[in-house]
C-alpha positions in Angstrom: 111.4 119.2 105.7 109.6 121.5 107.7 111.1 124.5 106.4 110.2 123.6 103.0 106.8 123.0 104.0 106.6 126.6 105.6 107.2 128.2 102.4 103.8 127.7 101.1 104.7 126.1 98.7 103.4 122.5 97.2 105.0 119.7 98.0 105.3 117.0 95.3 106.1 113.6 96.5 106.3 110.9 93.6 105.9 107.3 95.0 108.3 105.1 95.2 108.2 100.8 95.1 112.1 100.3 96.2 115.4 102.0 96.4 116.0 102.4 92.7 112.6 104.4 91.6 113.9 106.6 94.6 116.6 107.8 92.5 114.6 107.8 89.7 112.1 110.4 91.8 115.5 112.5 93.1 117.1 112.0 89.3 114.1 114.1 88.2 114.4 117.0 89.9 111.6 116.2 92.7 112.3 117.6 96.4 111.0 114.4 97.6 110.1 111.2 97.7 106.8 108.9 99.1 107.8 105.5 100.4 104.3 104.0 99.3 103.2 100.8 101.2 101.4 99.7 97.8 104.7 100.4 95.9 106.8 98.4 98.5 104.0 95.1 99.2 104.4 94.9 95.3 107.9 95.3 94.9 108.9 93.3 97.9 106.4 90.2 97.5 104.6 90.6 94.6 101.1 91.1 96.5 98.3 93.7 96.7 98.4 95.7 99.4 96.8 94.9 102.5 98.3 94.8 105.5 101.0 92.1 104.4 104.3 93.3 105.3 105.4 94.0 108.9 107.0 96.4 110.5 110.1 95.3 110.3 110.1 94.9 106.7 108.7 98.5 106.2 111.3 99.9 108.2 114.2 98.2 106.3 112.5 99.3 103.0 112.5 102.9 104.0 115.9 102.9 105.7 116.9 101.1 102.0 115.4 104.1 100.6 117.0 106.6 102.9 120.6 105.4 101.6 120.1 105.8 98.6 118.8 109.2 97.9 119.3 112.9 100.1 115.6 114.0 99.3 113.4 113.8 102.4 111.3 110.8 102.4 108.0 110.6 103.4 106.7 106.9 104.6 103.4 105.1 105.2 104.3 103.3 108.3 100.1 102.0 108.1 98.3 101.6 111.0 101.1 101.3 113.7 101.5 98.0 113.9 99.8 97.4 117.1 98.9 99.1 120.2 100.6 102.3 121.6 104.1 100.3 123.0 104.2 99.2 119.0 103.6 102.7 117.6 106.4 104.1 120.0 108.6 101.6 119.0 107.3 102.1 115.0 108.0 105.9 115.8 111.9 105.2 116.8 112.2 103.0 113.8 111.6 105.0 111.2 113.6 107.8 113.0 116.2 105.5 113.1 116.0 104.7 109.8 116.1 108.7 108.7 112.8 109.0 107.5 111.4 113.0 107.4 107.6 111.8 107.8 105.5 109.1 108.4 101.6 108.6 108.0 99.2 106.4 110.2 95.7 105.5 109.4 92.5 105.3 111.3 91.5 101.8 109.5 91.3 98.5 111.7 94.0 96.2 111.4 95.1 94.2 109.0 94.5 97.5 106.9 94.6 97.6 102.9 95.0 100.3 99.9 92.9 103.6 100.1 91.6 102.8 96.7 90.2 99.5 97.4 86.2 98.6 98.6 85.7 96.9 101.7 87.5 99.6 104.4 86.8 99.1 107.7 87.8 102.1 110.7 88.3 102.3 114.2 86.5 104.7 116.2 87.7 108.5 115.6 88.5 108.6 119.4 90.6 105.8 119.4 92.4 106.8 116.4 92.9 110.2 117.8 94.6 108.7 121.0 96.6 106.8 118.9 97.9 110.1 116.5 98.5 111.7 120.3 100.8 108.3 121.0 103.0 108.7 118.2 103.1 112.4 118.8 104.5 112.0 122.1 107.2 109.2 121.8 108.5 110.7 119.0 112.3 111.1 119.0 113.9 114.4 119.2 114.6 115.5 115.5 112.1 112.5 114.2 109.7 112.1 111.7 106.9 114.7 111.0 103.4 112.8 111.9 100.6 112.7 109.2 97.2 112.1 110.7 95.7 110.1 107.7 91.7 108.9 107.4 90.4 106.6 104.6 86.9 107.8 106.3 86.1 109.1 102.2 85.5 105.7 101.0 84.1 104.1 104.1 81.7 106.7 105.6 81.9 109.8 102.6 83.0 113.1 103.1 81.2 114.6 106.1 83.0 111.9 108.0 86.7 112.1 106.6 86.5 115.9 107.1 85.0 115.3 110.9 88.0 113.7 111.3 90.8 115.6 109.4 90.0 117.7 111.9 89.9 115.9 115.2 93.1 114.5 114.4 94.2 118.2 113.7 93.4 118.6 117.1 95.2 115.7 118.4 98.4 117.5 117.5 100.1 115.9 114.3 101.8 118.1 111.7 99.2 117.6 108.9 96.3 115.8 107.9 95.7 113.0 105.0 92.5 112.4 103.4 92.7 108.9 101.3 90.5 107.2 98.8 89.9 110.8 97.0 88.9 110.1 93.9 86.9 112.2 92.4 87.6 116.3 92.3 84.7 117.6 94.0 86.2 115.2 96.7 89.4 117.4 96.8 87.2 120.6 96.4 85.4 119.6 100.0 88.5 118.5 101.7 90.4 122.0 100.4 87.4 123.9 101.4 86.6 122.5 105.2 90.4 121.6 106.4 92.3 124.2 107.4 96.1 124.2 107.7 98.7 121.6 106.5 97.4 118.7 104.7 97.8 115.9 102.0 96.2 115.1 98.8 97.2 111.9 97.1 96.6 112.1 93.1 95.9 108.4 92.1 96.2 107.3 88.5 93.1 106.1 86.7 90.5 108.6 88.5 89.5 111.9 87.6 91.4 113.7 90.1 94.6 113.9 87.1 93.1 116.7 86.1 94.6 118.6 88.7 97.7 120.0 88.7 100.0 120.8 91.3 99.3 124.4 91.3 95.9 123.9 91.3 96.6 122.2 94.4 98.8 124.6 96.0 96.2 127.0 95.3 93.8 125.1 96.9 95.4 125.0 99.7 96.9 121.8 100.2 101.2 121.6 101.5 101.9 118.0 99.8 101.1 115.9 97.2 101.6 112.4 96.4 102.0 110.3 92.8 101.9 107.2 94.3 101.2 104.7 91.9 102.6 106.9 89.0 106.1 105.3 88.4 105.2 101.4 89.7 102.5 101.6 87.3 105.0 103.3 84.1 107.5 100.7 85.1 105.0 97.4 85.1 104.0 98.5 81.7 107.2 98.8 80.4 108.6 95.8 82.0 105.4 93.8 80.8 105.8 95.3 76.9 109.2 95.0 76.9 109.2 91.0 77.8 106.1 90.2 75.8 108.5 91.8 72.6 111.1 89.3 73.9 108.7 86.3 74.2 107.4 86.9 70.7 110.7 88.0 68.8 113.2 85.5 70.6 115.1 89.0 70.6 115.3 92.0 72.6 116.4 93.9 69.7 112.9 95.8 68.9 113.0 97.1 72.8 116.4 99.1 72.1 114.7 102.8 71.1 112.7 102.6 74.8 115.4 101.1 76.8 118.1 102.6 79.2 121.5 102.9 78.1 123.8 100.6 80.2 126.2 103.6 80.6 123.0 105.8 81.7 121.7 102.5 84.1 125.1 102.7 86.0 125.1 106.5 86.6 121.9 106.0 87.9 123.0 103.6 90.9 126.3 106.0 91.3 128.8 103.3 89.7 131.2 106.1 89.4 131.5 106.9 93.1 132.4 103.2 93.5 135.1 103.0 90.7 136.5 105.8 92.2 137.1 104.2 95.6 138.5 101.3 94.3 140.8 103.8 91.9 141.9 104.9 94.5 142.2 102.7 97.8 141.9 99.0 96.0 
């Protein structure tokens, strides 16, 4: 992934709530996938992203996703799941899971989705030490470290930019200002934060007007589309089930459905059939 980032071209990483969605991201031709904690919590628990998943659940989710695709996975690692020893274990677990990068945020635990109100921040100096611990604890060949700040909604753009610069000085590979909802906020980060940086475009706010090419020109290295696939899938399932309940048959949904053959190809059934044919 480092070599890909060195090209200067922006890396688009759509969010995937599970391994099946990760396969769809890869099949669509994207070069990376984002393991979103928002989506992981929704798919595993059917609950909101308020810090409910444990380190073990998140790293297991990452490992399952890494088995399903060959493109790099950028994974949410929440706050690191505890103190310095926990952060060191988090780095080891994600490295063993096979992810290419993780991001650690500066929220008070239990954390919550960066788009929600009520976010509380740890002191910036503490966040710096935690990121330094992550960098120092990274195994050889381990994941890149992305320092994430949620200060934009909690404390405003000036504090978010200040923290992003502090985290860069701490030695992280990229910085990520989350909780952005307005184009002006994207522009402020682009203007004041130099070096490799991440932006997240969240469906439902005005930043969706910015294309990946626009963000590349602004100087962003990676763009997440964290909830696009999740929200699309949830709406499609809800609509299909509404029709099924109303009509007593799924017939009317047929034009919108993936075929059995296409789905079988997506989950790589031919590979396993070939194994049975050769060795069964």
